[in-house]
C-alpha positions, 0 to 999 in steps of 0.5 A: 499499500503505497501512501500520498505525500503530505508535501504533494497536498500542501503544494497542490493547496498553495498552487489552488490558493495562487490560482484564487488570489489572482482571480481577484486582482483586478489590476492584472487585467483592468488597471486602476479601478475607478468611478466616474461621476457627472456633475453640472460643472465637473467630472470627478473620477476617484480611482484606488491607488493603495500603498503608493505615495503621493509623490509615486503617482502622475496625473495628466489631462490632455483635452478630453483625456485624463491619464492615471500612472502610478509606481513603486519600487520596494526593497527588503534584505535580511542577513543572517550569517554568511546567507544574504536574501534580498527581494524586491517588487516593483508595481506599476499601474495605469489608466487612461480615461476619454471623457465625453467633453472636452474638460478646463484643465484651469478648472482641475483639481487632484487630491491624494488621501489614505489611499484615494485619488480623487481628481476634479475636472472642470467642463469647459473648452480647453486647447493644450495638455497640462500636468496637474499637481497633487494636493 
């Protein structure tokens, strides 16, 4: 009678868990999740960017197109005698949204608080693209 290795079961369990986590990672397929609300005089775009610092985020506007991007890199080291372990992680996400009408860049504001970016875009006519500072 042969016995199954418990290590095979553990490895299979980890593979199934990994597949389950990938199914919930929307950043792999859609980029940054956003909500867009149309008000009388502006659009309000809310984007979830947890784990990023304000300096990691770039917001730009060109005509009727808003682009939000963020990138970060982390490094950790663990020394134990002669052994050194380094783990590095970098992640970049972006999202480009075309809005139904041209926007007034001078009436545009962006704020980042607790992992949520809120961009208010004034409705009007605009000619050139410009970078939007984050408060």
